[in-house]
C-alpha positions in Angstrom: 179.0 94.0 226.9 182.7 94.7 227.1 183.2 92.9 223.8 180.7 95.3 222.2 182.5 98.3 223.5 185.9 96.9 222.3 184.4 96.3 218.8 182.9 99.8 218.7 186.3 101.3 219.7 188.1 99.2 217.1 185.9 100.4 214.3 186.6 104.1 215.1 189.4 105.6 213.1 192.1 107.2 215.2 194.0 110.3 214.3 197.2 108.4 213.4 195.2 106.0 211.1 193.6 109.0 209.4 197.0 110.6 208.8 198.2 107.3 207.2 195.2 107.3 204.8 195.8 111.0 204.0 192.6 112.3 205.5 192.9 115.0 208.1 190.3 115.4 210.9 188.6 118.8 210.8 188.0 120.4 214.1 184.8 122.4 214.2 184.8 125.9 215.5 182.4 126.8 218.3 181.7 130.0 220.1 182.4 130.2 223.8 178.7 129.9 224.6 178.3 126.9 222.4 181.5 125.2 223.8 180.3 125.9 227.3 176.9 124.3 226.5 178.5 121.3 224.9 180.8 120.9 227.9 177.8 121.0 230.2 176.0 118.3 228.2 179.1 116.1 228.2 179.6 116.6 232.0 176.0 115.8 232.7 176.2 112.6 230.6 179.5 111.7 232.2 178.0 112.2 235.7 175.0 110.0 234.8 177.3 107.2 233.5 179.6 107.6 236.5 176.7 107.2 238.9 175.5 104.1 237.0 179.0 102.6 237.1 179.4 103.4 240.8 176.0 101.8 241.5 177.0 98.7 239.6 180.3 98.5 241.4 178.6 98.9 244.7 176.2 96.1 243.8 179.1 93.8 242.8 180.9 94.6 246.0 177.8 93.9 248.0 177.3 90.6 246.1 180.9 89.6 246.9 180.4 90.5 250.5 177.2 88.5 250.7 178.9 85.4 249.1 181.5 85.4 251.9 178.9 85.5 254.7 177.1 82.7 256.3 173.4 82.1 255.6 172.2 83.9 258.7 174.5 86.9 258.2 173.5 87.1 254.5 169.8 87.2 255.4 170.4 89.9 258.0 172.3 92.0 255.6 169.7 91.5 252.9 167.0 92.5 255.4 169.0 95.6 256.3 169.3 96.5 252.6 165.6 96.1 252.0 164.9 98.3 255.1 167.0 101.0 253.6 165.3 100.8 250.2 161.9 100.9 252.0 162.9 104.0 253.9 163.9 105.7 250.6 160.7 104.7 249.0 158.6 105.9 252.0 160.4 109.3 251.9 159.7 109.7 248.2 156.1 108.7 248.7 155.8 111.3 251.5 157.4 114.0 249.4 155.0 113.2 246.5 152.0 113.4 248.8 153.3 116.7 250.2 153.6 118.1 246.6 150.0 117.0 245.9 148.8 118.7 249.1 150.7 121.9 248.2 149.2 122.1 244.7 145.7 121.5 245.9 146.0 124.4 248.3 147.3 126.6 245.4 151.0 126.6 246.5 154.1 125.8 244.6 155.0 122.1 244.6 158.7 122.9 244.5 158.4 123.9 248.2 158.3 120.2 249.1 161.9 119.8 248.2 163.0 122.4 250.8 160.8 121.4 253.7 161.8 118.5 255.8 158.8 116.4 256.9 159.0 113.1 258.7 155.4 112.0 258.5 152.1 112.8 256.9 150.8 114.7 259.9 153.7 117.1 259.9 153.3 117.5 256.1 149.6 118.4 256.6 150.5 120.9 259.3 153.1 122.5 257.0 150.6 122.7 254.1 148.0 124.3 256.4 150.5 126.8 257.7 151.7 127.8 254.3 148.2 128.1 252.9 147.2 130.3 255.8 150.3 132.4 255.4 149.5 132.8 251.7 146.0 133.8 252.4 147.2 136.4 255.0 149.6 137.8 252.4 147.0 138.0 249.7 144.6 139.7 252.1 147.2 142.2 253.1 148.0 143.0 249.4 144.3 143.3 248.6 143.8 145.7 251.5 146.7 147.8 250.3 145.4 147.9 246.8 141.9 148.8 248.1 143.4 151.7 250.1 145.3 153.0 247.0 142.2 152.8 244.9 140.3 154.7 247.5 143.0 157.4 247.6 143.0 157.7 243.8 139.2 158.0 243.8 139.3 160.7 246.4 141.9 162.6 244.5 140.0 162.5 241.3 136.8 163.6 243.0 138.6 166.8 244.2 139.7 167.5 240.7 143.3 166.5 241.2 144.2 163.6 239.0 147.2 161.5 239.9 148.3 162.0 236.4 148.8 165.7 236.8 152.4 166.5 237.1 154.5 169.6 237.3 155.0 169.4 233.5 151.3 169.4 232.7 150.6 172.3 235.1 153.4 174.3 233.4 151.9 173.6 230.0 148.4 174.7 231.3 149.9 178.0 232.5 151.6 178.7 229.2 148.7 177.6 226.9 145.4 177.5 228.8 143.4 176.6 225.7 145.3 173.3 225.1 144.5 171.7 228.4 
């Protein structure tokens, strides 16, 4: 792998080599927005590569550590690592189940990222609470809308339309035949 990288680097012409051959590198012009977007993309890619490199380095360090241990110690350490991986897997599984529960109740699945649940029972209780809270809010808004509709209906029955403003009343006084 490192040989492939070295070969790729060797094939790229550097700036001094380009000057020797008489070709000048052209630097493209970007707007500030474009440059910012490019920088973000590069930083994101760099972060991903850095994370992969850190992960591989950690795995190599772990392998070196395991080599220096006795058989019993190595098995204990491997067991500990597997337990940690299992805990991460269980947490992801629980969050995914929580997301499914939220969406089936008509709630946003993104809420699962912000709510800490330790087990399925607590997740179910949280979903039930939020769905009841959502229903309560919807009922409250529906009642308010119903009240407003009733007020508008009552105003229109009396001959006062909610659309009548001071301007229209002034126009009616000046030109009674228009309105």
